[in-house]
N, CA, C and O atoms as CSV, one atom per row, in Angstrom:
chain,resi,resn,atom,element,x,y,z
A,1,MET,N,N,1.097,-1.016,0.034
A,1,MET,CA,C,-0.177,-0.033,-0.055
A,1,MET,C,C,1.040,1.287,0.061
A,1,MET,O,O,2.062,1.505,0.712
A,2,GLU,N,N,0.143,2.044,-1.099
A,2,GLU,CA,C,1.450,3.637,-0.633
A,2,GLU,C,C,0.837,4.638,0.153
A,2,GLU,O,O,-0.263,5.191,0.118
A,3,ARG,N,N,1.783,4.721,0.833
A,3,ARG,CA,C,1.897,5.943,1.823
A,3,ARG,C,C,1.644,7.618,1.237
A,3,ARG,O,O,2.323,8.118,0.340
A,4,PHE,N,N,0.627,8.254,1.895
A,4,PHE,CA,C,0.496,9.624,1.300
A,4,PHE,C,C,1.559,10.435,1.878
A,4,PHE,O,O,1.899,10.333,3.057
A,5,ASN,N,N,2.103,11.275,1.009
A,5,ASN,CA,C,3.596,12.106,1.579
A,5,ASN,C,C,3.140,13.287,1.656
A,5,ASN,O,O,3.741,13.775,0.699
A,6,PRO,N,N,2.521,14.129,2.080
A,6,PRO,CA,C,1.902,15.580,2.190
A,6,PRO,C,C,2.927,16.534,2.251
A,6,PRO,O,O,2.530,17.691,2.386
A,7,ILE,N,N,4.379,16.328,2.176
A,7,ILE,CA,C,5.289,16.701,1.668
A,7,ILE,C,C,6.195,16.697,-0.036
A,7,ILE,O,O,7.114,15.880,-0.096
A,8,PRO,N,N,5.919,17.635,-1.438
A,8,PRO,CA,C,6.243,17.138,-2.020
A,8,PRO,C,C,7.444,17.338,-2.441
A,8,PRO,O,O,8.090,18.369,-2.258
A,9,THR,N,N,7.872,16.182,-3.135
A,9,THR,CA,C,9.438,16.181,-3.909
A,9,THR,C,C,9.873,17.786,-4.523
A,9,THR,O,O,8.901,18.490,-4.795
A,10,MET,N,N,11.081,18.325,-4.727
A,10,MET,CA,C,11.613,19.525,-5.653
A,10,MET,C,C,11.121,19.478,-6.470
A,10,MET,O,O,10.510,20.476,-6.853
A,11,THR,N,N,11.100,17.715,-7.563
A,11,THR,CA,C,10.306,17.927,-8.486
A,11,THR,C,C,8.444,18.249,-8.948
A,11,THR,O,O,7.828,18.851,-9.827
A,12,GLU,N,N,8.163,17.494,-7.838
A,12,GLU,CA,C,6.840,17.397,-8.040
A,12,GLU,C,C,6.566,18.962,-7.454
A,12,GLU,O,O,5.448,19.068,-7.959
A,13,TYR,N,N,6.697,19.828,-6.989
A,13,TYR,CA,C,6.561,20.904,-6.519
A,13,TYR,C,C,6.909,22.015,-8.127
A,13,TYR,O,O,6.064,22.708,-8.694
A,14,LEU,N,N,8.275,21.870,-8.498
A,14,LEU,CA,C,8.697,22.420,-9.964
A,14,LEU,C,C,7.459,22.149,-10.983
A,14,LEU,O,O,7.061,22.924,-11.852
A,15,GLN,N,N,6.922,20.797,-10.651
A,15,GLN,CA,C,6.129,20.103,-11.955
A,15,GLN,C,C,4.561,21.316,-11.789
A,15,GLN,O,O,3.975,21.673,-12.811
A,16,HIS,N,N,4.029,21.868,-10.169
A,16,HIS,CA,C,2.754,22.264,-10.017
A,16,HIS,C,C,3.062,23.532,-9.602
A,16,HIS,O,O,2.004,24.147,-9.725
A,17,ALA,N,N,3.867,24.254,-9.195
A,17,ALA,CA,C,3.899,25.397,-8.557
A,17,ALA,C,C,3.080,26.066,-9.430
A,17,ALA,O,O,2.090,26.575,-8.905
A,18,ASN,N,N,3.232,26.235,-10.811
A,18,ASN,CA,C,2.980,27.994,-11.210
A,18,ASN,C,C,1.345,27.524,-11.328
A,18,ASN,O,O,0.482,28.378,-11.532
A,19,ASP,N,N,1.036,26.205,-11.193
A,19,ASP,CA,C,-0.342,26.175,-11.224
A,19,ASP,C,C,-1.048,26.518,-10.012
A,19,ASP,O,O,-2.262,26.331,-9.931
A,20,SER,N,N,-0.491,26.920,-9.229
A,20,SER,CA,C,-1.102,27.179,-7.665
A,20,SER,C,C,-0.668,28.746,-7.327
A,20,SER,O,O,-1.198,29.533,-6.542
A,21,LEU,N,N,0.061,28.859,-7.877
A,21,LEU,CA,C,0.521,30.352,-7.965
A,21,LEU,C,C,-0.234,31.331,-8.135
A,21,LEU,O,O,-1.160,30.916,-8.832
A,22,LEU,N,N,-0.475,33.049,-7.764
A,22,LEU,CA,C,-1.598,34.029,-7.909
A,22,LEU,C,C,-0.330,34.882,-8.752
A,22,LEU,O,O,0.893,34.781,-8.663
A,23,THR,N,N,-0.985,35.534,-9.385
A,23,THR,CA,C,-0.642,37.004,-9.470
A,23,THR,C,C,-1.319,38.048,-9.436
A,23,THR,O,O,-2.270,38.351,-10.156
A,24,ILE,N,N,-0.514,39.030,-8.011
A,24,ILE,CA,C,-1.217,40.082,-7.687
A,24,ILE,C,C,-0.709,40.992,-7.981
A,24,ILE,O,O,0.502,40.824,-7.839
A,25,VAL,N,N,-1.116,42.681,-8.616
A,25,VAL,CA,C,-0.684,43.651,-8.578
A,25,VAL,C,C,-1.348,44.701,-7.499
A,25,VAL,O,O,-2.478,44.730,-7.010
A,26,GLN,N,N,-0.442,45.373,-7.357
A,26,GLN,CA,C,-1.007,46.593,-6.854
A,26,GLN,C,C,-1.417,48.055,-7.620
A,26,GLN,O,O,-0.728,48.838,-8.273
A,27,ILE,N,N,-2.165,48.059,-7.422
A,27,ILE,CA,C,-2.598,49.773,-8.022
A,27,ILE,C,C,-2.984,51.120,-6.988
A,27,ILE,O,O,-4.028,51.441,-6.420
A,28,GLU,N,N,-1.893,51.607,-7.031
A,28,GLU,CA,C,-1.440,52.396,-5.933
A,28,GLU,C,C,-0.974,53.835,-6.019
A,28,GLU,O,O,-0.325,54.384,-5.129
A,29,THR,N,N,-1.327,54.372,-7.084
A,29,THR,CA,C,-0.330,55.205,-8.453
A,29,THR,C,C,-1.561,55.876,-9.054
A,29,THR,O,O,-2.640,55.347,-9.320
A,30,GLN,N,N,-1.147,57.275,-9.230
A,30,GLN,CA,C,-1.725,57.838,-10.421
A,30,GLN,C,C,-1.639,57.098,-11.878
A,30,GLN,O,O,-2.462,56.820,-12.750
A,31,GLU,N,N,-0.566,56.962,-11.745
A,31,GLU,CA,C,0.031,55.978,-13.379
A,31,GLU,C,C,-0.861,54.680,-13.670
A,31,GLU,O,O,-1.367,54.426,-14.763
A,32,ALA,N,N,-0.972,53.894,-12.505
A,32,ALA,CA,C,-1.509,52.783,-12.435
A,32,ALA,C,C,-2.788,53.160,-12.474
A,32,ALA,O,O,-3.284,52.495,-13.384
A,33,LEU,N,N,-3.659,53.894,-11.975
A,33,LEU,CA,C,-4.696,53.960,-12.141
A,33,LEU,C,C,-5.297,54.219,-13.292
A,33,LEU,O,O,-6.043,53.484,-13.940
A,34,GLU,N,N,-4.860,55.536,-13.567
A,34,GLU,CA,C,-4.697,55.870,-15.390
A,34,GLU,C,C,-4.971,54.873,-16.233
A,34,GLU,O,O,-5.869,55.047,-17.057
A,35,ALA,N,N,-4.251,53.633,-16.194
A,35,ALA,CA,C,-3.749,52.882,-16.867
A,35,ALA,C,C,-4.831,51.339,-16.344
A,35,ALA,O,O,-4.603,50.424,-17.136
A,36,VAL,N,N,-5.634,51.022,-15.502
A,36,VAL,CA,C,-5.907,50.510,-14.252
A,36,VAL,C,C,-6.240,49.552,-15.903
A,36,VAL,O,O,-5.573,48.582,-16.261
A,37,GLU,N,N,-7.530,50.208,-16.757
A,37,GLU,CA,C,-8.080,49.480,-17.629
A,37,GLU,C,C,-6.814,48.401,-18.443
A,37,GLU,O,O,-6.689,47.178,-18.505
A,38,GLU,N,N,-6.299,49.146,-18.793
A,38,GLU,CA,C,-4.806,47.644,-19.648
A,38,GLU,C,C,-3.989,47.231,-18.589
A,38,GLU,O,O,-3.108,46.417,-18.866
A,39,ILE,N,N,-4.106,47.665,-17.306
A,39,ILE,CA,C,-3.315,46.504,-16.410
A,39,ILE,C,C,-4.076,45.443,-16.504
A,39,ILE,O,O,-3.544,44.357,-16.735
A,40,ALA,N,N,-5.802,45.573,-16.308
A,40,ALA,CA,C,-6.331,44.530,-15.567
A,40,ALA,C,C,-6.730,43.567,-16.250
A,40,ALA,O,O,-7.280,42.558,-15.810
A,41,GLU,N,N,-6.361,43.931,-17.911
A,41,GLU,CA,C,-6.200,42.975,-19.028
A,41,GLU,C,C,-4.862,42.161,-19.771
A,41,GLU,O,O,-4.712,41.549,-20.828
A,42,VAL,N,N,-3.869,42.563,-18.441
A,42,VAL,CA,C,-2.291,41.694,-18.790
A,42,VAL,C,C,-2.233,40.424,-18.800
A,42,VAL,O,O,-1.600,40.120,-17.790
A,43,PRO,N,N,-2.573,39.359,-19.444
A,43,PRO,CA,C,-2.762,38.166,-19.254
A,43,PRO,C,C,-1.449,37.396,-17.875
A,43,PRO,O,O,-0.290,37.727,-17.626
A,44,GLY,N,N,-2.181,36.506,-17.377
A,44,GLY,CA,C,-1.085,36.174,-16.030
A,44,GLY,C,C,-1.712,36.834,-14.968
A,44,GLY,O,O,-1.849,36.246,-13.896
A,45,ILE,N,N,-2.116,37.995,-15.128
A,45,ILE,CA,C,-2.639,38.677,-13.817
A,45,ILE,C,C,-3.744,37.649,-13.021
A,45,ILE,O,O,-4.588,36.894,-13.503
A,46,ASP,N,N,-3.517,37.831,-12.118
A,46,ASP,CA,C,-5.365,37.056,-10.819
A,46,ASP,C,C,-6.032,38.298,-10.316
A,46,ASP,O,O,-7.216,38.547,-10.541
A,47,VAL,N,N,-5.266,39.034,-9.660
A,47,VAL,CA,C,-5.936,40.258,-8.740
A,47,VAL,C,C,-5.212,40.930,-9.113
A,47,VAL,O,O,-4.087,40.715,-9.565
A,48,LEU,N,N,-6.289,42.701,-8.837
A,48,LEU,CA,C,-6.053,43.713,-8.602
A,48,LEU,C,C,-5.922,43.857,-7.378
A,48,LEU,O,O,-6.549,43.065,-6.675
A,49,PHE,N,N,-4.949,45.060,-6.606
A,49,PHE,CA,C,-5.200,44.562,-4.843
A,49,PHE,C,C,-5.655,46.316,-4.595
A,49,PHE,O,O,-5.562,46.868,-5.691
A,50,ILE,N,N,-5.880,46.816,-4.051
A,50,ILE,CA,C,-6.030,48.284,-3.535
A,50,ILE,C,C,-5.563,48.725,-2.124
A,50,ILE,O,O,-6.235,48.451,-1.129
A,51,GLY,N,N,-4.493,49.358,-2.063
A,51,GLY,CA,C,-4.130,50.246,-0.706
A,51,GLY,C,C,-4.412,51.571,-0.810
A,51,GLY,O,O,-3.969,52.477,-1.517
A,52,PRO,N,N,-5.411,51.486,0.213
A,52,PRO,CA,C,-6.387,52.720,-0.314
A,52,PRO,C,C,-5.388,53.866,0.143
A,52,PRO,O,O,-5.330,54.992,-0.350
A,53,PHE,N,N,-4.672,53.403,1.099
A,53,PHE,CA,C,-3.616,55.183,1.749
A,53,PHE,C,C,-3.182,55.020,1.023
A,53,PHE,O,O,-3.852,55.687,0.236
A,54,ASP,N,N,-2.150,54.426,0.246
A,54,ASP,CA,C,-1.260,54.497,-0.573
A,54,ASP,C,C,-1.650,55.223,-1.648
A,54,ASP,O,O,-0.915,56.043,-2.199
A,55,LEU,N,N,-3.091,54.902,-2.082
A,55,LEU,CA,C,-3.636,55.248,-3.785
A,55,LEU,C,C,-3.948,56.773,-3.481
A,55,LEU,O,O,-3.589,57.794,-4.068
A,56,GLY,N,N,-4.731,56.575,-2.375
A,56,GLY,CA,C,-5.121,58.567,-1.407
A,56,GLY,C,C,-3.971,59.254,-1.650
A,56,GLY,O,O,-3.842,60.072,-2.561
A,57,ASN,N,N,-2.836,58.839,-0.587
A,57,ASN,CA,C,-1.860,59.742,-0.985
A,57,ASN,C,C,-1.618,60.217,-2.335
A,57,ASN,O,O,-1.638,61.330,-2.859
A,58,ASN,N,N,-1.350,58.864,-2.799
A,58,ASN,CA,C,-0.621,59.341,-4.455
A,58,ASN,C,C,-1.478,60.380,-5.245
A,58,ASN,O,O,-1.003,61.400,-5.745
A,59,ILE,N,N,-2.552,60.079,-5.294
A,59,ILE,CA,C,-3.696,61.223,-6.453
A,59,ILE,C,C,-4.375,62.356,-5.547
A,59,ILE,O,O,-5.272,63.098,-5.948
A,60,GLY,N,N,-3.861,62.376,-4.372
A,60,GLY,CA,C,-3.822,63.640,-3.864
A,60,GLY,C,C,-4.815,63.956,-2.921
A,60,GLY,O,O,-4.812,65.085,-2.430
A,61,TYR,N,N,-5.867,62.933,-2.516
A,61,TYR,CA,C,-6.703,62.469,-1.694
A,61,TYR,C,C,-6.153,61.878,-0.913
A,61,TYR,O,O,-6.327,60.689,-1.181
A,62,PRO,N,N,-5.340,62.026,0.256
A,62,PRO,CA,C,-5.115,61.166,1.483
A,62,PRO,C,C,-6.171,60.988,2.224
A,62,PRO,O,O,-6.947,61.935,2.357
A,63,ILE,N,N,-6.504,59.410,3.040
A,63,ILE,CA,C,-7.444,59.342,3.824
A,63,ILE,C,C,-7.184,59.897,5.183
A,63,ILE,O,O,-6.855,59.035,5.998
A,64,LEU,N,N,-7.254,61.226,5.675
A,64,LEU,CA,C,-7.287,62.108,7.088
A,64,LEU,C,C,-8.374,61.508,7.607
A,64,LEU,O,O,-9.334,61.218,6.893
A,65,ASP,N,N,-8.324,61.147,9.497
A,65,ASP,CA,C,-9.384,61.152,9.984
A,65,ASP,C,C,-10.120,59.777,9.978
A,65,ASP,O,O,-10.934,59.516,10.865
A,66,GLY,N,N,-9.871,59.015,9.109
A,66,GLY,CA,C,-10.635,58.419,8.571
A,66,GLY,C,C,-11.254,58.237,7.534
A,66,GLY,O,O,-11.235,57.163,6.934
A,67,VAL,N,N,-11.779,59.064,7.232
A,67,VAL,CA,C,-12.802,60.065,5.666
A,67,VAL,C,C,-11.969,59.701,4.455
A,67,VAL,O,O,-10.782,59.841,4.161
A,68,VAL,N,N,-13.383,59.010,3.667
A,68,VAL,CA,C,-12.543,58.468,2.116
A,68,VAL,C,C,-13.052,59.333,1.390
A,68,VAL,O,O,-14.250,59.191,1.143
A,69,ARG,N,N,-12.472,60.281,0.918
A,69,ARG,CA,C,-13.269,60.949,0.035
A,69,ARG,C,C,-13.622,60.468,-1.025
A,69,ARG,O,O,-13.119,59.479,-1.559
A,70,PRO,N,N,-14.855,61.366,-1.582
A,70,PRO,CA,C,-15.396,61.103,-2.524
A,70,PRO,C,C,-14.277,61.161,-4.393
A,70,PRO,O,O,-14.656,60.494,-5.356
A,71,GLU,N,N,-13.505,61.709,-4.428
A,71,GLU,CA,C,-12.603,61.729,-5.569
A,71,GLU,C,C,-11.835,59.743,-5.353
A,71,GLU,O,O,-11.813,58.829,-6.178
A,72,LEU,N,N,-11.373,59.788,-4.016
A,72,LEU,CA,C,-10.948,58.603,-3.522
A,72,LEU,C,C,-11.763,57.128,-3.537
A,72,LEU,O,O,-11.174,56.050,-3.614
A,73,GLU,N,N,-13.161,57.271,-3.453
A,73,GLU,CA,C,-14.228,56.277,-3.607
A,73,GLU,C,C,-14.067,56.182,-4.967
A,73,GLU,O,O,-13.864,55.060,-5.431
A,74,GLN,N,N,-14.129,57.379,-5.894
A,74,GLN,CA,C,-14.523,57.227,-7.235
A,74,GLN,C,C,-12.896,56.083,-8.000
A,74,GLN,O,O,-13.155,55.101,-8.696
A,75,ALA,N,N,-11.645,56.412,-7.740
A,75,ALA,CA,C,-11.072,56.034,-7.956
A,75,ALA,C,C,-10.809,54.410,-7.529
A,75,ALA,O,O,-10.066,53.582,-8.055
A,76,ILE,N,N,-11.735,54.286,-6.342
A,76,ILE,CA,C,-11.721,52.898,-6.045
A,76,ILE,C,C,-12.177,52.210,-6.906
A,76,ILE,O,O,-11.547,51.263,-7.377
A,77,ASP,N,N,-13.922,52.702,-7.464
A,77,ASP,CA,C,-15.270,52.271,-8.291
A,77,ASP,C,C,-14.528,51.993,-9.589
A,77,ASP,O,O,-15.004,51.240,-10.440
A,78,ARG,N,N,-13.321,52.626,-9.739
A,78,ARG,CA,C,-13.134,52.571,-11.202
A,78,ARG,C,C,-12.073,51.086,-11.354
A,78,ARG,O,O,-12.096,50.376,-12.359
A,79,ILE,N,N,-11.157,50.814,-10.115
A,79,ILE,CA,C,-10.513,49.938,-10.436
A,79,ILE,C,C,-11.363,48.395,-10.427
A,79,ILE,O,O,-11.018,47.453,-11.141
A,80,LEU,N,N,-12.303,48.363,-9.658
A,80,LEU,CA,C,-12.885,48.013,-9.102
A,80,LEU,C,C,-13.799,47.297,-10.435
A,80,LEU,O,O,-13.901,46.075,-10.537
A,81,ALA,N,N,-14.355,48.141,-11.298
A,81,ALA,CA,C,-14.951,48.355,-12.493
A,81,ALA,C,C,-14.154,47.486,-13.553
A,81,ALA,O,O,-14.547,46.634,-14.349
A,82,ALA,N,N,-12.628,48.109,-13.227
A,82,ALA,CA,C,-11.504,47.483,-14.852
A,82,ALA,C,C,-11.491,46.359,-14.369
A,82,ALA,O,O,-10.736,45.661,-15.045
A,83,THR,N,N,-11.969,45.758,-13.476
A,83,THR,CA,C,-11.182,44.417,-13.056
A,83,THR,C,C,-12.000,43.126,-13.016
A,83,THR,O,O,-11.618,41.985,-13.274
A,84,ILE,N,N,-13.303,43.586,-12.607
A,84,ILE,CA,C,-14.600,43.247,-13.198
A,84,ILE,C,C,-15.075,42.684,-14.732
A,84,ILE,O,O,-15.508,41.665,-15.270
A,85,LYS,N,N,-14.628,44.272,-15.091
A,85,LYS,CA,C,-14.520,43.727,-16.646
A,85,LYS,C,C,-14.034,42.944,-17.300
A,85,LYS,O,O,-14.517,42.205,-18.159
A,86,ALA,N,N,-12.236,43.152,-16.631
A,86,ALA,CA,C,-11.476,41.907,-17.269
A,86,ALA,C,C,-11.380,40.162,-16.791
A,86,ALA,O,O,-10.614,39.249,-17.101
A,87,GLY,N,N,-12.592,40.269,-15.879
A,87,GLY,CA,C,-12.655,38.736,-15.760
A,87,GLY,C,C,-11.827,38.680,-14.661
A,87,GLY,O,O,-11.507,37.494,-14.583
A,88,LYS,N,N,-11.152,39.457,-13.522
A,88,LYS,CA,C,-10.309,38.877,-12.804
A,88,LYS,C,C,-10.621,39.430,-11.246
A,88,LYS,O,O,-11.538,40.250,-11.227
A,89,LYS,N,N,-10.070,39.152,-10.036
A,89,LYS,CA,C,-10.089,39.245,-9.018
A,89,LYS,C,C,-9.717,40.667,-8.345
A,89,LYS,O,O,-8.653,41.236,-8.588
A,90,ALA,N,N,-10.964,41.317,-7.245
A,90,ALA,CA,C,-10.271,42.921,-6.747
A,90,ALA,C,C,-9.910,42.292,-5.399
A,90,ALA,O,O,-10.494,41.376,-4.819
A,91,GLY,N,N,-8.714,43.045,-4.987
A,91,GLY,CA,C,-8.439,42.821,-3.674
A,91,GLY,C,C,-8.339,44.465,-3.112
A,91,GLY,O,O,-7.935,45.414,-3.783
A,92,PHE,N,N,-8.842,44.511,-1.641
A,92,PHE,CA,C,-8.940,46.066,-1.024
A,92,PHE,C,C,-8.437,45.324,0.188
A,92,PHE,O,O,-8.935,44.281,0.611
A,93,PHE,N,N,-7.008,46.196,0.907
A,93,PHE,CA,C,-6.827,46.451,1.880
A,93,PHE,C,C,-7.720,47.355,2.977
A,93,PHE,O,O,-7.699,48.585,2.934
A,94,ALA,N,N,-8.485,46.630,3.939
A,94,ALA,CA,C,-8.930,47.302,4.705
A,94,ALA,C,C,-8.512,46.808,5.819
A,94,ALA,O,O,-7.849,45.823,6.145
A,95,SER,N,N,-9.367,48.261,6.711
A,95,SER,CA,C,-8.230,48.272,8.348
A,95,SER,C,C,-9.623,48.297,9.514
A,95,SER,O,O,-9.689,48.950,10.556
A,96,SER,N,N,-10.562,47.446,8.985
A,96,SER,CA,C,-11.493,47.628,10.204
A,96,SER,C,C,-12.363,46.391,9.610
A,96,SER,O,O,-12.203,45.841,8.521
A,97,GLY,N,N,-13.276,46.114,10.559
A,97,GLY,CA,C,-14.242,44.910,9.908
A,97,GLY,C,C,-14.942,45.587,9.463
A,97,GLY,O,O,-14.590,45.605,8.284
A,98,GLU,N,N,-15.829,46.275,9.573
A,98,GLU,CA,C,-16.940,47.306,8.982
A,98,GLU,C,C,-16.535,47.933,7.480
A,98,GLU,O,O,-17.374,47.931,6.580
A,99,GLN,N,N,-15.235,48.450,7.285
A,99,GLN,CA,C,-14.880,49.066,6.130
A,99,GLN,C,C,-14.794,47.289,5.383
A,99,GLN,O,O,-15.748,47.140,4.619
A,100,ALA,N,N,-13.958,46.112,5.456
A,100,ALA,CA,C,-14.178,45.135,5.076
A,100,ALA,C,C,-15.320,44.618,4.586
A,100,ALA,O,O,-15.265,44.161,3.444
A,101,LYS,N,N,-16.815,44.559,5.439
A,101,LYS,CA,C,-17.845,44.767,5.155
A,101,LYS,C,C,-17.710,45.190,3.650
A,101,LYS,O,O,-17.464,44.621,2.586
A,102,LYS,N,N,-18.007,46.543,4.103
A,102,LYS,CA,C,-18.266,47.505,2.899
A,102,LYS,C,C,-17.666,47.296,1.706
A,102,LYS,O,O,-18.380,47.671,0.776
A,103,TYR,N,N,-16.249,46.674,1.258
A,103,TYR,CA,C,-16.084,46.801,0.202
A,103,TYR,C,C,-16.262,45.593,-0.357
A,103,TYR,O,O,-16.205,45.669,-1.585
A,104,ALA,N,N,-16.562,43.903,0.275
A,104,ALA,CA,C,-16.913,42.841,0.409
A,104,ALA,C,C,-18.301,43.277,-0.024
A,104,ALA,O,O,-18.290,43.034,-1.231
A,105,ASP,N,N,-19.364,43.728,0.245
A,105,ASP,CA,C,-20.731,44.248,-0.508
A,105,ASP,C,C,-20.684,45.148,-1.539
A,105,ASP,O,O,-21.689,45.076,-2.246
A,106,LYS,N,N,-19.886,45.969,-1.884
A,106,LYS,CA,C,-19.204,46.653,-3.517
A,106,LYS,C,C,-18.866,45.260,-4.642
A,106,LYS,O,O,-19.058,45.182,-5.855
A,107,GLY,N,N,-18.431,44.492,-3.897
A,107,GLY,CA,C,-18.138,43.194,-4.808
A,107,GLY,C,C,-16.493,42.900,-4.891
A,107,GLY,O,O,-15.985,42.445,-5.916
A,108,PHE,N,N,-16.067,43.074,-4.226
A,108,PHE,CA,C,-14.251,42.493,-4.111
A,108,PHE,C,C,-14.115,41.448,-3.570
A,108,PHE,O,O,-14.688,41.188,-2.511
A,109,HIS,N,N,-13.207,40.502,-4.278
A,109,HIS,CA,C,-13.179,39.188,-3.843
A,109,HIS,C,C,-12.199,39.023,-2.313
A,109,HIS,O,O,-12.279,38.139,-1.460
A,110,MET,N,N,-11.501,39.945,-2.354
A,110,MET,CA,C,-10.004,39.369,-1.414
A,110,MET,C,C,-10.282,40.652,-0.519
A,110,MET,O,O,-10.293,41.716,-1.137
A,111,VAL,N,N,-10.528,40.705,0.969
A,111,VAL,CA,C,-10.468,41.858,2.117
A,111,VAL,C,C,-9.490,41.569,2.934
A,111,VAL,O,O,-9.284,40.435,3.366
A,112,ASN,N,N,-8.690,42.763,3.257
A,112,ASN,CA,C,-7.720,42.737,4.592
A,112,ASN,C,C,-8.815,42.955,5.153
A,112,ASN,O,O,-9.827,43.443,4.649
A,113,ALA,N,N,-8.591,42.485,6.560
A,113,ALA,CA,C,-9.862,42.998,7.455
A,113,ALA,C,C,-9.130,43.513,8.844
A,113,ALA,O,O,-9.729,43.186,9.868
A,114,ALA,N,N,-8.170,44.114,8.980
A,114,ALA,CA,C,-7.404,44.973,10.069
A,114,ALA,C,C,-5.946,44.977,9.763
A,114,ALA,O,O,-5.253,44.215,9.089
A,115,LEU,N,N,-5.721,45.875,10.336
A,115,LEU,CA,C,-4.520,46.333,10.474
A,115,LEU,C,C,-3.469,45.959,11.331
A,115,LEU,O,O,-3.308,46.023,12.550
A,116,ASP,N,N,-2.925,45.632,10.571
A,116,ASP,CA,C,-1.523,44.520,11.574
A,116,ASP,C,C,-1.174,45.259,12.619
A,116,ASP,O,O,-1.209,44.576,13.643
A,117,THR,N,N,-0.764,46.660,12.860
A,117,THR,CA,C,-0.798,47.570,13.973
A,117,THR,C,C,-1.726,47.701,14.467
A,117,THR,O,O,-1.565,47.730,15.687
A,118,THR,N,N,-2.618,47.798,14.197
A,118,THR,CA,C,-3.755,47.729,15.135
A,118,THR,C,C,-4.125,46.144,16.364
A,118,THR,O,O,-4.577,45.959,17.493
A,119,LEU,N,N,-3.568,45.322,15.194
A,119,LEU,CA,C,-3.871,43.506,15.665
A,119,LEU,C,C,-2.398,43.505,16.957
A,119,LEU,O,O,-2.572,43.101,18.107
A,120,LEU,N,N,-1.229,43.958,16.519
A,120,LEU,CA,C,-0.504,43.882,17.124
A,120,LEU,C,C,-0.160,44.959,18.610
A,120,LEU,O,O,0.637,44.890,19.546
A,121,GLN,N,N,-1.102,45.800,18.248
A,121,GLN,CA,C,-1.271,46.905,19.707
A,121,GLN,C,C,-2.466,46.040,20.520
A,121,GLN,O,O,-2.438,45.733,21.712
A,122,ALA,N,N,-3.259,45.811,19.787
A,122,ALA,CA,C,-4.166,45.213,20.995
A,122,ALA,C,C,-3.913,43.870,21.486
A,122,ALA,O,O,-4.662,43.402,22.343
A,123,SER,N,N,-2.834,43.133,20.984
A,123,SER,CA,C,-2.406,41.796,21.717
A,123,SER,C,C,-1.880,42.070,22.583
A,123,SER,O,O,-2.314,41.851,23.714
A,124,LEU,N,N,-0.208,42.929,22.206
A,124,LEU,CA,C,0.283,43.658,23.671
A,124,LEU,C,C,-0.401,43.951,24.623
A,124,LEU,O,O,-0.192,43.346,25.675
A,125,GLU,N,N,-1.292,44.827,24.575
A,125,GLU,CA,C,-2.119,45.504,25.445
A,125,GLU,C,C,-2.360,44.355,26.755
A,125,GLU,O,O,-1.829,44.099,27.835
A,126,ARG,N,N,-3.523,43.847,25.910
A,126,ARG,CA,C,-3.925,42.456,26.430
A,126,ARG,C,C,-2.627,41.871,27.412
A,126,ARG,O,O,-2.497,41.886,28.637
A,127,SER,N,N,-1.749,41.362,26.343
A,127,SER,CA,C,-0.619,40.269,27.228
A,127,SER,C,C,0.262,41.242,28.586
A,127,SER,O,O,1.018,40.783,29.442
A,128,LEU,N,N,-0.217,42.849,28.361
A,128,LEU,CA,C,0.409,43.797,29.468
A,128,LEU,C,C,-0.873,44.095,30.578
A,128,LEU,O,O,-0.500,44.743,31.556
A,129,SER,N,N,-1.778,43.860,30.571
A,129,SER,CA,C,-2.699,43.760,31.145
A,129,SER,C,C,-2.853,42.514,31.854
A,129,SER,O,O,-3.446,42.639,32.926
A,130,ALA,N,N,-2.531,41.494,31.593
A,130,ALA,CA,C,-2.380,40.214,32.022
A,130,ALA,C,C,-1.066,39.984,33.066
A,130,ALA,O,O,-1.084,39.460,34.180
A,131,ALA,N,N,-0.106,40.462,32.444
A,131,ALA,CA,C,1.148,40.913,33.256
A,131,ALA,C,C,1.033,41.477,34.771
A,131,ALA,O,O,1.661,41.261,35.808
A,132,HIS,N,N,0.030,42.229,34.446
A,132,HIS,CA,C,-0.403,43.081,35.664
A,132,HIS,C,C,-1.386,42.721,36.162
A,132,HIS,O,O,-1.988,43.562,36.829
A,133,GLY,N,N,-1.749,41.856,36.096
A,133,GLY,CA,C,-2.940,40.975,36.624
A,133,GLY,C,C,-4.363,42.063,36.980
A,133,GLY,O,O,-5.029,42.269,37.995
A,134,GLN,N,N,-4.389,42.499,35.822
A,134,GLN,CA,C,-5.589,43.904,35.649
A,134,GLN,C,C,-6.085,42.501,34.065
A,134,GLN,O,O,-5.522,41.568,33.491
A,135,GLU,N,N,-7.886,43.451,33.990
A,135,GLU,CA,C,-8.657,42.762,33.063
A,135,GLU,C,C,-7.990,43.256,31.852
A,135,GLU,O,O,-7.518,44.392,31.866
A,136,ALA,N,N,-7.908,42.555,30.859
A,136,ALA,CA,C,-7.910,42.395,29.942
A,136,ALA,C,C,-8.374,44.206,28.979
A,136,ALA,O,O,-9.275,44.854,29.512
A,137,PRO,N,N,-7.941,44.600,28.131
A,137,PRO,CA,C,-8.938,45.648,27.516
A,137,PRO,C,C,-9.895,45.412,26.188
A,137,PRO,O,O,-9.405,44.671,25.336
A,138,LYS,N,N,-10.832,45.803,25.995
A,138,LYS,CA,C,-11.695,45.392,24.919
A,138,LYS,C,C,-10.952,45.611,23.767
A,138,LYS,O,O,-9.849,46.158,23.784
A,139,ALA,N,N,-11.496,45.217,22.790
A,139,ALA,CA,C,-11.324,44.973,21.614
A,139,ALA,C,C,-10.844,46.239,20.912
A,139,ALA,O,O,-11.689,47.131,20.832
A,140,VAL,N,N,-9.585,46.492,20.362
A,140,VAL,CA,C,-9.684,48.138,19.262
A,140,VAL,C,C,-9.654,47.854,18.117
A,140,VAL,O,O,-9.179,46.799,17.698
A,141,GLY,N,N,-10.152,48.742,17.413
A,141,GLY,CA,C,-10.358,48.757,15.951
A,141,GLY,C,C,-10.065,50.081,15.553
A,141,GLY,O,O,-10.404,50.979,16.324
A,142,ARG,N,N,-9.400,50.422,14.311
A,142,ARG,CA,C,-9.262,51.525,13.649
A,142,ARG,C,C,-9.598,52.113,12.207
A,142,ARG,O,O,-9.681,51.115,11.491
A,143,TYR,N,N,-9.807,53.125,11.515
A,143,TYR,CA,C,-10.100,53.029,10.118
A,143,TYR,C,C,-8.895,52.502,9.333
A,143,TYR,O,O,-8.969,52.356,8.113
């Protein structure tokens, strides 16, 4: 009886690696936004991913105090539409669960749901509270 080996040999890995890889491009500059329809049509690209903080800063509409200005929202919508039209998947870097739901409801296929810095800070606060014998703080979230 042949045993199942969950760890492929290097040869097996190389024979199948390309079939299981995703190519993700980030749309975070004015130049990328202007060419998003062409970028979305490039064969081999699987996902167009938006980092709204970088995109907003680069196109002149930064996210300040958690506010996404209408011009940035229009840019995000343009990227999503171009991605879907090309038959690709769209990703969005949300920084909270609420924001993740908003963009998932818009049609994004892959959505981040929290900032790593927020998660690390919350974890550290819980650990330090426990170390001091205090009750752990409630979960935190930021835009």
